[in-house]
CHARMM internal coordinates of N, CA and C (Angstrom, degrees):
IC EDIT
DIST 1 N 1 CA 1.4770
DIST 1 CA 1 C 1.5252
ANGL 1 N 1 CA 1 C 110.35
DIST 1 C 2 N 1.3593
ANGL 1 CA 1 C 2 N 117.39
DIHE 1 N 1 CA 1 C 2 N -43.96
DIST 2 N 2 CA 1.4615
ANGL 1 C 2 N 2 CA 120.05
DIHE 1 CA 1 C 2 N 2 CA -178.47
DIST 2 CA 2 C 1.5077
ANGL 2 N 2 CA 2 C 110.78
DIHE 1 C 2 N 2 CA 2 C -55.15
DIST 2 C 3 N 1.2971
ANGL 2 CA 2 C 3 N 116.58
DIHE 2 N 2 CA 2 C 3 N -48.78
DIST 3 N 3 CA 1.4595
ANGL 2 C 3 N 3 CA 121.46
DIHE 2 CA 2 C 3 N 3 CA -177.43
DIST 3 CA 3 C 1.5580
ANGL 3 N 3 CA 3 C 111.95
DIHE 2 C 3 N 3 CA 3 C -60.33
DIST 3 C 4 N 1.2958
ANGL 3 CA 3 C 4 N 115.68
DIHE 3 N 3 CA 3 C 4 N -43.04
DIST 4 N 4 CA 1.4542
ANGL 3 C 4 N 4 CA 121.72
DIHE 3 CA 3 C 4 N 4 CA -179.80
DIST 4 CA 4 C 1.5377
ANGL 4 N 4 CA 4 C 109.39
DIHE 3 C 4 N 4 CA 4 C -64.16
DIST 4 C 5 N 1.3346
ANGL 4 CA 4 C 5 N 116.38
DIHE 4 N 4 CA 4 C 5 N -44.02
DIST 5 N 5 CA 1.4601
ANGL 4 C 5 N 5 CA 120.94
DIHE 4 CA 4 C 5 N 5 CA 179.44
DIST 5 CA 5 C 1.5625
ANGL 5 N 5 CA 5 C 111.67
DIHE 4 C 5 N 5 CA 5 C -61.60
DIST 5 C 6 N 1.3354
ANGL 5 CA 5 C 6 N 115.54
DIHE 5 N 5 CA 5 C 6 N -38.88
DIST 6 N 6 CA 1.4721
ANGL 5 C 6 N 6 CA 119.67
DIHE 5 CA 5 C 6 N 6 CA 177.28
DIST 6 CA 6 C 1.5176
ANGL 6 N 6 CA 6 C 109.53
DIHE 5 C 6 N 6 CA 6 C -63.24
DIST 6 C 7 N 1.3050
ANGL 6 CA 6 C 7 N 117.46
DIHE 6 N 6 CA 6 C 7 N -44.13
DIST 7 N 7 CA 1.4673
ANGL 6 C 7 N 7 CA 121.96
DIHE 6 CA 6 C 7 N 7 CA -179.39
DIST 7 CA 7 C 1.4885
ANGL 7 N 7 CA 7 C 110.02
DIHE 6 C 7 N 7 CA 7 C -65.38
DIST 7 C 8 N 1.3104
ANGL 7 CA 7 C 8 N 119.07
DIHE 7 N 7 CA 7 C 8 N -45.12
DIST 8 N 8 CA 1.4458
ANGL 7 C 8 N 8 CA 123.14
DIHE 7 CA 7 C 8 N 8 CA -178.99
DIST 8 CA 8 C 1.5081
ANGL 8 N 8 CA 8 C 112.11
DIHE 7 C 8 N 8 CA 8 C -60.01
DIST 8 C 9 N 1.3732
ANGL 8 CA 8 C 9 N 114.87
DIHE 8 N 8 CA 8 C 9 N -45.44
DIST 9 N 9 CA 1.4457
ANGL 8 C 9 N 9 CA 119.58
DIHE 8 CA 8 C 9 N 9 CA -178.31
DIST 9 CA 9 C 1.5570
ANGL 9 N 9 CA 9 C 110.75
DIHE 8 C 9 N 9 CA 9 C -67.45
DIST 9 C 10 N 1.3081
ANGL 9 CA 9 C 10 N 116.31
DIHE 9 N 9 CA 9 C 10 N -39.87
DIST 10 N 10 CA 1.4726
ANGL 9 C 10 N 10 CA 118.93
DIHE 9 CA 9 C 10 N 10 CA 178.65
DIST 10 CA 10 C 1.5147
ANGL 10 N 10 CA 10 C 110.30
DIHE 9 C 10 N 10 CA 10 C -61.92
DIST 10 C 11 N 1.3060
ANGL 10 CA 10 C 11 N 117.57
DIHE 10 N 10 CA 10 C 11 N -40.61
DIST 11 N 11 CA 1.4838
ANGL 10 C 11 N 11 CA 121.90
DIHE 10 CA 10 C 11 N 11 CA 179.16
DIST 11 CA 11 C 1.5180
ANGL 11 N 11 CA 11 C 109.78
DIHE 10 C 11 N 11 CA 11 C -65.75
DIST 11 C 12 N 1.3460
ANGL 11 CA 11 C 12 N 117.69
DIHE 11 N 11 CA 11 C 12 N -45.88
DIST 12 N 12 CA 1.4630
ANGL 11 C 12 N 12 CA 120.65
DIHE 11 CA 11 C 12 N 12 CA -178.46
DIST 12 CA 12 C 1.5190
ANGL 12 N 12 CA 12 C 113.40
DIHE 11 C 12 N 12 CA 12 C -70.04
DIST 12 C 13 N 1.3561
ANGL 12 CA 12 C 13 N 115.91
DIHE 12 N 12 CA 12 C 13 N -31.99
DIST 13 N 13 CA 1.4255
ANGL 12 C 13 N 13 CA 120.69
DIHE 12 CA 12 C 13 N 13 CA -174.22
DIST 13 CA 13 C 1.5380
ANGL 13 N 13 CA 13 C 113.23
DIHE 12 C 13 N 13 CA 13 C -60.51
DIST 13 C 14 N 1.2862
ANGL 13 CA 13 C 14 N 117.69
DIHE 13 N 13 CA 13 C 14 N -23.70
DIST 14 N 14 CA 1.4936
ANGL 13 C 14 N 14 CA 120.64
DIHE 13 CA 13 C 14 N 14 CA -179.88
DIST 14 CA 14 C 1.5477
ANGL 14 N 14 CA 14 C 109.04
DIHE 13 C 14 N 14 CA 14 C -62.62
DIST 14 C 15 N 1.2828
ANGL 14 CA 14 C 15 N 119.12
DIHE 14 N 14 CA 14 C 15 N -26.80
DIST 15 N 15 CA 1.4785
ANGL 14 C 15 N 15 CA 122.12
DIHE 14 CA 14 C 15 N 15 CA -174.67
DIST 15 CA 15 C 1.5326
ANGL 15 N 15 CA 15 C 112.90
DIHE 14 C 15 N 15 CA 15 C -109.31
DIST 15 C 16 N 1.3326
ANGL 15 CA 15 C 16 N 116.86
DIHE 15 N 15 CA 15 C 16 N 4.93
DIST 16 N 16 CA 1.4426
ANGL 15 C 16 N 16 CA 118.50
DIHE 15 CA 15 C 16 N 16 CA -174.90
DIST 16 CA 16 C 1.5398
ANGL 16 N 16 CA 16 C 112.92
DIHE 15 C 16 N 16 CA 16 C -113.75
DIST 16 C 17 N 1.3123
ANGL 16 CA 16 C 17 N 113.88
DIHE 16 N 16 CA 16 C 17 N 158.17
DIST 17 N 17 CA 1.4862
ANGL 16 C 17 N 17 CA 118.80
DIHE 16 CA 16 C 17 N 17 CA 174.90
DIST 17 CA 17 C 1.5250
ANGL 17 N 17 CA 17 C 107.93
DIHE 16 C 17 N 17 CA 17 C -83.40
DIST 17 C 18 N 1.3275
ANGL 17 CA 17 C 18 N 116.12
DIHE 17 N 17 CA 17 C 18 N 161.45
DIST 18 N 18 CA 1.4328
ANGL 17 C 18 N 18 CA 123.37
DIHE 17 CA 17 C 18 N 18 CA -175.83
DIST 18 CA 18 C 1.5553
ANGL 18 N 18 CA 18 C 110.84
DIHE 17 C 18 N 18 CA 18 C -57.33
DIST 18 C 19 N 1.3074
ANGL 18 CA 18 C 19 N 117.01
DIHE 18 N 18 CA 18 C 19 N -43.67
DIST 19 N 19 CA 1.4781
ANGL 18 C 19 N 19 CA 120.04
DIHE 18 CA 18 C 19 N 19 CA -178.58
DIST 19 CA 19 C 1.5052
ANGL 19 N 19 CA 19 C 111.23
DIHE 18 C 19 N 19 CA 19 C -62.65
DIST 19 C 20 N 1.3151
ANGL 19 CA 19 C 20 N 117.91
DIHE 19 N 19 CA 19 C 20 N -36.34
DIST 20 N 20 CA 1.4622
ANGL 19 C 20 N 20 CA 121.32
DIHE 19 CA 19 C 20 N 20 CA 177.20
DIST 20 CA 20 C 1.4706
ANGL 20 N 20 CA 20 C 111.67
DIHE 19 C 20 N 20 CA 20 C -69.31
DIST 20 C 21 N 1.3447
ANGL 20 CA 20 C 21 N 117.29
DIHE 20 N 20 CA 20 C 21 N -43.40
DIST 21 N 21 CA 1.4773
ANGL 20 C 21 N 21 CA 121.39
DIHE 20 CA 20 C 21 N 21 CA 177.64
DIST 21 CA 21 C 1.4936
ANGL 21 N 21 CA 21 C 110.18
DIHE 20 C 21 N 21 CA 21 C -57.85
DIST 21 C 22 N 1.3590
ANGL 21 CA 21 C 22 N 117.28
DIHE 21 N 21 CA 21 C 22 N -43.82
DIST 22 N 22 CA 1.4551
ANGL 21 C 22 N 22 CA 123.17
DIHE 21 CA 21 C 22 N 22 CA 178.43
DIST 22 CA 22 C 1.5228
ANGL 22 N 22 CA 22 C 111.20
DIHE 21 C 22 N 22 CA 22 C -58.77
DIST 22 C 23 N 1.3196
ANGL 22 CA 22 C 23 N 116.03
DIHE 22 N 22 CA 22 C 23 N -47.27
DIST 23 N 23 CA 1.4720
ANGL 22 C 23 N 23 CA 121.43
DIHE 22 CA 22 C 23 N 23 CA 178.10
DIST 23 CA 23 C 1.4833
ANGL 23 N 23 CA 23 C 111.58
DIHE 22 C 23 N 23 CA 23 C -60.47
DIST 23 C 24 N 1.3363
ANGL 23 CA 23 C 24 N 117.74
DIHE 23 N 23 CA 23 C 24 N -41.68
DIST 24 N 24 CA 1.4733
ANGL 23 C 24 N 24 CA 120.73
DIHE 23 CA 23 C 24 N 24 CA 178.12
DIST 24 CA 24 C 1.5218
ANGL 24 N 24 CA 24 C 111.84
DIHE 23 C 24 N 24 CA 24 C -63.15
DIST 24 C 25 N 1.3565
ANGL 24 CA 24 C 25 N 114.94
DIHE 24 N 24 CA 24 C 25 N -40.86
DIST 25 N 25 CA 1.4588
ANGL 24 C 25 N 25 CA 119.19
DIHE 24 CA 24 C 25 N 25 CA -179.59
DIST 25 CA 25 C 1.5332
ANGL 25 N 25 CA 25 C 110.93
DIHE 24 C 25 N 25 CA 25 C -63.06
DIST 25 C 26 N 1.2914
ANGL 25 CA 25 C 26 N 115.69
DIHE 25 N 25 CA 25 C 26 N -41.30
DIST 26 N 26 CA 1.5048
ANGL 25 C 26 N 26 CA 120.54
DIHE 25 CA 25 C 26 N 26 CA 179.31
DIST 26 CA 26 C 1.5334
ANGL 26 N 26 CA 26 C 108.87
DIHE 25 C 26 N 26 CA 26 C -61.24
DIST 26 C 27 N 1.3162
ANGL 26 CA 26 C 27 N 115.35
DIHE 26 N 26 CA 26 C 27 N -47.77
DIST 27 N 27 CA 1.4829
ANGL 26 C 27 N 27 CA 121.34
DIHE 26 CA 26 C 27 N 27 CA 178.32
DIST 27 CA 27 C 1.5123
ANGL 27 N 27 CA 27 C 111.38
DIHE 26 C 27 N 27 CA 27 C -61.28
DIST 27 C 28 N 1.3313
ANGL 27 CA 27 C 28 N 117.22
DIHE 27 N 27 CA 27 C 28 N -44.88
DIST 28 N 28 CA 1.4623
ANGL 27 C 28 N 28 CA 119.84
DIHE 27 CA 27 C 28 N 28 CA -176.97
DIST 28 CA 28 C 1.5048
ANGL 28 N 28 CA 28 C 111.95
DIHE 27 C 28 N 28 CA 28 C -69.39
DIST 28 C 29 N 1.3384
ANGL 28 CA 28 C 29 N 116.80
DIHE 28 N 28 CA 28 C 29 N -28.03
DIST 29 N 29 CA 1.4981
ANGL 28 C 29 N 29 CA 118.50
DIHE 28 CA 28 C 29 N 29 CA 175.27
DIST 29 CA 29 C 1.5060
ANGL 29 N 29 CA 29 C 110.78
DIHE 28 C 29 N 29 CA 29 C -62.72
DIST 29 C 30 N 1.3504
ANGL 29 CA 29 C 30 N 118.20
DIHE 29 N 29 CA 29 C 30 N -31.02
DIST 30 N 30 CA 1.4738
ANGL 29 C 30 N 30 CA 118.87
DIHE 29 CA 29 C 30 N 30 CA 176.97
DIST 30 CA 30 C 1.5455
ANGL 30 N 30 CA 30 C 109.72
DIHE 29 C 30 N 30 CA 30 C -70.61
DIST 30 C 31 N 1.2906
ANGL 30 CA 30 C 31 N 117.46
DIHE 30 N 30 CA 30 C 31 N -35.80
DIST 31 N 31 CA 1.4577
ANGL 30 C 31 N 31 CA 120.19
DIHE 30 CA 30 C 31 N 31 CA 177.61
DIST 31 CA 31 C 1.5315
ANGL 31 N 31 CA 31 C 108.72
DIHE 30 C 31 N 31 CA 31 C -68.48
DIST 31 C 32 N 1.2941
ANGL 31 CA 31 C 32 N 116.32
DIHE 31 N 31 CA 31 C 32 N -45.63
DIST 32 N 32 CA 1.4937
ANGL 31 C 32 N 32 CA 120.16
DIHE 31 CA 31 C 32 N 32 CA -179.36
DIST 32 CA 32 C 1.5180
ANGL 32 N 32 CA 32 C 113.44
DIHE 31 C 32 N 32 CA 32 C -58.22
DIST 32 C 33 N 1.3598
ANGL 32 CA 32 C 33 N 114.58
DIHE 32 N 32 CA 32 C 33 N -34.98
DIST 33 N 33 CA 1.4492
ANGL 32 C 33 N 33 CA 118.62
DIHE 32 CA 32 C 33 N 33 CA -179.04
DIST 33 CA 33 C 1.5240
ANGL 33 N 33 CA 33 C 113.92
DIHE 32 C 33 N 33 CA 33 C -60.62
DIST 33 C 34 N 1.2588
ANGL 33 CA 33 C 34 N 116.65
DIHE 33 N 33 CA 33 C 34 N -30.80
DIST 34 N 34 CA 1.5177
ANGL 33 C 34 N 34 CA 120.41
DIHE 33 CA 33 C 34 N 34 CA -177.71
DIST 34 CA 34 C 1.5157
ANGL 34 N 34 CA 34 C 111.75
DIHE 33 C 34 N 34 CA 34 C -110.67
DIST 34 C 35 N 1.3269
ANGL 34 CA 34 C 35 N 118.78
DIHE 34 N 34 CA 34 C 35 N -33.68
DIST 35 N 35 CA 1.4743
ANGL 34 C 35 N 35 CA 119.48
DIHE 34 CA 34 C 35 N 35 CA -172.54
DIST 35 CA 35 C 1.5093
ANGL 35 N 35 CA 35 C 111.82
DIHE 34 C 35 N 35 CA 35 C -120.13
DIST 35 C 36 N 1.2758
ANGL 35 CA 35 C 36 N 121.57
DIHE 35 N 35 CA 35 C 36 N -0.73
DIST 36 N 36 CA 1.4589
ANGL 35 C 36 N 36 CA 125.22
DIHE 35 CA 35 C 36 N 36 CA -174.23
DIST 36 CA 36 C 1.5412
ANGL 36 N 36 CA 36 C 112.87
DIHE 35 C 36 N 36 CA 36 C -56.66
DIST 36 C 37 N 1.3132
ANGL 36 CA 36 C 37 N 116.54
DIHE 36 N 36 CA 36 C 37 N -36.40
DIST 37 N 37 CA 1.4751
ANGL 36 C 37 N 37 CA 118.54
DIHE 36 CA 36 C 37 N 37 CA -178.36
DIST 37 CA 37 C 1.5314
ANGL 37 N 37 CA 37 C 113.50
DIHE 36 C 37 N 37 CA 37 C -86.52
DIST 37 C 38 N 1.3123
ANGL 37 CA 37 C 38 N 118.01
DIHE 37 N 37 CA 37 C 38 N -6.18
DIST 38 N 38 CA 1.4294
ANGL 37 C 38 N 38 CA 121.68
DIHE 37 CA 37 C 38 N 38 CA -178.49
DIST 38 CA 38 C 1.5306
ANGL 38 N 38 CA 38 C 109.92
DIHE 37 C 38 N 38 CA 38 C -71.86
DIST 38 C 39 N 1.3105
ANGL 38 CA 38 C 39 N 114.96
DIHE 38 N 38 CA 38 C 39 N 147.87
DIST 39 N 39 CA 1.4643
ANGL 38 C 39 N 39 CA 120.87
DIHE 38 CA 38 C 39 N 39 CA 173.78
DIST 39 CA 39 C 1.5506
ANGL 39 N 39 CA 39 C 107.14
DIHE 38 C 39 N 39 CA 39 C -75.61
DIST 39 C 40 N 1.3007
ANGL 39 CA 39 C 40 N 115.61
DIHE 39 N 39 CA 39 C 40 N 128.56
DIST 40 N 40 CA 1.4695
ANGL 39 C 40 N 40 CA 119.06
DIHE 39 CA 39 C 40 N 40 CA -178.65
DIST 40 CA 40 C 1.5553
ANGL 40 N 40 CA 40 C 109.83
DIHE 39 C 40 N 40 CA 40 C -57.10
DIST 40 C 41 N 1.3092
ANGL 40 CA 40 C 41 N 118.56
DIHE 40 N 40 CA 40 C 41 N -41.52
DIST 41 N 41 CA 1.4578
ANGL 40 C 41 N 41 CA 120.17
DIHE 40 CA 40 C 41 N 41 CA 179.14
DIST 41 CA 41 C 1.4663
ANGL 41 N 41 CA 41 C 113.43
DIHE 40 C 41 N 41 CA 41 C -65.16
DIST 41 C 42 N 1.3331
ANGL 41 CA 41 C 42 N 118.20
DIHE 41 N 41 CA 41 C 42 N -23.19
DIST 42 N 42 CA 1.4756
ANGL 41 C 42 N 42 CA 121.15
DIHE 41 CA 41 C 42 N 42 CA -178.28
DIST 42 CA 42 C 1.5006
ANGL 42 N 42 CA 42 C 113.68
DIHE 41 C 42 N 42 CA 42 C -97.29
DIST 42 C 43 N 1.3283
ANGL 42 CA 42 C 43 N 118.33
DIHE 42 N 42 CA 42 C 43 N -1.58
DIST 43 N 43 CA 1.4371
ANGL 42 C 43 N 43 CA 123.31
DIHE 42 CA 42 C 43 N 43 CA -179.04
DIST 43 CA 43 C 1.5214
ANGL 43 N 43 CA 43 C 110.63
DIHE 42 C 43 N 43 CA 43 C -65.65
DIST 43 C 44 N 1.2997
ANGL 43 CA 43 C 44 N 115.48
DIHE 43 N 43 CA 43 C 44 N 131.24
DIST 44 N 44 CA 1.4391
ANGL 43 C 44 N 44 CA 120.36
DIHE 43 CA 43 C 44 N 44 CA -176.81
DIST 44 CA 44 C 1.5695
ANGL 44 N 44 CA 44 C 110.91
DIHE 43 C 44 N 44 CA 44 C -115.35
DIST 44 C 45 N 1.2899
ANGL 44 CA 44 C 45 N 114.68
DIHE 44 N 44 CA 44 C 45 N 162.48
DIST 45 N 45 CA 1.4653
ANGL 44 C 45 N 45 CA 120.22
DIHE 44 CA 44 C 45 N 45 CA 176.24
DIST 45 CA 45 C 1.5651
ANGL 45 N 45 CA 45 C 108.14
DIHE 44 C 45 N 45 CA 45 C -58.64
DIST 45 C 46 N 1.2755
ANGL 45 CA 45 C 46 N 116.35
DIHE 45 N 45 CA 45 C 46 N -37.79
DIST 46 N 46 CA 1.4714
ANGL 45 C 46 N 46 CA 119.24
DIHE 45 CA 45 C 46 N 46 CA -179.40
DIST 46 CA 46 C 1.5082
ANGL 46 N 46 CA 46 C 111.38
DIHE 45 C 46 N 46 CA 46 C -65.38
DIST 46 C 47 N 1.3539
ANGL 46 CA 46 C 47 N 117.84
DIHE 46 N 46 CA 46 C 47 N -38.69
DIST 47 N 47 CA 1.4656
ANGL 46 C 47 N 47 CA 121.21
DIHE 46 CA 46 C 47 N 47 CA 173.73
DIST 47 CA 47 C 1.5248
ANGL 47 N 47 CA 47 C 113.26
DIHE 46 C 47 N 47 CA 47 C -55.90
DIST 47 C 48 N 1.2888
ANGL 47 CA 47 C 48 N 115.03
DIHE 47 N 47 CA 47 C 48 N -46.00
DIST 48 N 48 CA 1.4590
ANGL 47 C 48 N 48 CA 121.61
DIHE 47 CA 47 C 48 N 48 CA 179.70
DIST 48 CA 48 C 1.5446
ANGL 48 N 48 CA 48 C 111.14
DIHE 47 C 48 N 48 CA 48 C -67.73
DIST 48 C 49 N 1.2915
ANGL 48 CA 48 C 49 N 117.26
DIHE 48 N 48 CA 48 C 49 N -42.40
DIST 49 N 49 CA 1.4742
ANGL 48 C 49 N 49 CA 121.87
DIHE 48 CA 48 C 49 N 49 CA 178.81
DIST 49 CA 49 C 1.5689
ANGL 49 N 49 CA 49 C 109.45
DIHE 48 C 49 N 49 CA 49 C -61.73
DIST 49 C 50 N 1.3258
ANGL 49 CA 49 C 50 N 116.26
DIHE 49 N 49 CA 49 C 50 N -42.98
DIST 50 N 50 CA 1.4493
ANGL 49 C 50 N 50 CA 120.36
DIHE 49 CA 49 C 50 N 50 CA 178.41
DIST 50 CA 50 C 1.5471
ANGL 50 N 50 CA 50 C 110.43
DIHE 49 C 50 N 50 CA 50 C -63.07
DIST 50 C 51 N 1.3245
ANGL 50 CA 50 C 51 N 116.58
DIHE 50 N 50 CA 50 C 51 N -40.34
DIST 51 N 51 CA 1.4533
ANGL 50 C 51 N 51 CA 120.78
DIHE 50 CA 50 C 51 N 51 CA 178.62
DIST 51 CA 51 C 1.5195
ANGL 51 N 51 CA 51 C 110.31
DIHE 50 C 51 N 51 CA 51 C -63.48
DIST 51 C 52 N 1.3240
ANGL 51 CA 51 C 52 N 116.35
DIHE 51 N 51 CA 51 C 52 N -41.77
DIST 52 N 52 CA 1.4834
ANGL 51 C 52 N 52 CA 121.26
DIHE 51 CA 51 C 52 N 52 CA -179.51
DIST 52 CA 52 C 1.5138
ANGL 52 N 52 CA 52 C 110.04
DIHE 51 C 52 N 52 CA 52 C -64.76
DIST 52 C 53 N 1.3257
ANGL 52 CA 52 C 53 N 119.25
DIHE 52 N 52 CA 52 C 53 N -38.52
DIST 53 N 53 CA 1.4335
ANGL 52 C 53 N 53 CA 120.75
DIHE 52 CA 52 C 53 N 53 CA -179.79
DIST 53 CA 53 C 1.4941
ANGL 53 N 53 CA 53 C 111.71
DIHE 52 C 53 N 53 CA 53 C -75.77
DIST 53 C 54 N 1.3312
ANGL 53 CA 53 C 54 N 118.62
DIHE 53 N 53 CA 53 C 54 N -28.09
DIST 54 N 54 CA 1.4679
ANGL 53 C 54 N 54 CA 124.03
DIHE 53 CA 53 C 54 N 54 CA 176.91
DIST 54 CA 54 C 1.5000
ANGL 54 N 54 CA 54 C 110.21
DIHE 53 C 54 N 54 CA 54 C -67.17
DIST 54 C 55 N 1.3747
ANGL 54 CA 54 C 55 N 115.47
DIHE 54 N 54 CA 54 C 55 N -45.02
DIST 55 N 55 CA 1.4696
ANGL 54 C 55 N 55 CA 122.29
DIHE 54 CA 54 C 55 N 55 CA -171.50
DIST 55 CA 55 C 1.4526
ANGL 55 N 55 CA 55 C 112.07
DIHE 54 C 55 N 55 CA 55 C -67.34
END
COOR INIT
IC SEED 1 N 1 CA 1 C
IC BUILD
C-alpha cells in the first residue's frame, strides 16, 4: 500500500498546489499508519471499514 500511495501522490502532485499536496500527505499518513504495510491486492473492504472506525 505504501508504494502505491507514493506513486499515486507523485502522479497527482503534477496538477496540485503545494498546500493541497501537503494536505494529501497528512491524510495519507493516517492511512499509512494502519494500512501502509498491507498488500494492495490483499486489501479488503473490512480492512478499510476498520480503518475508518479507528480514525
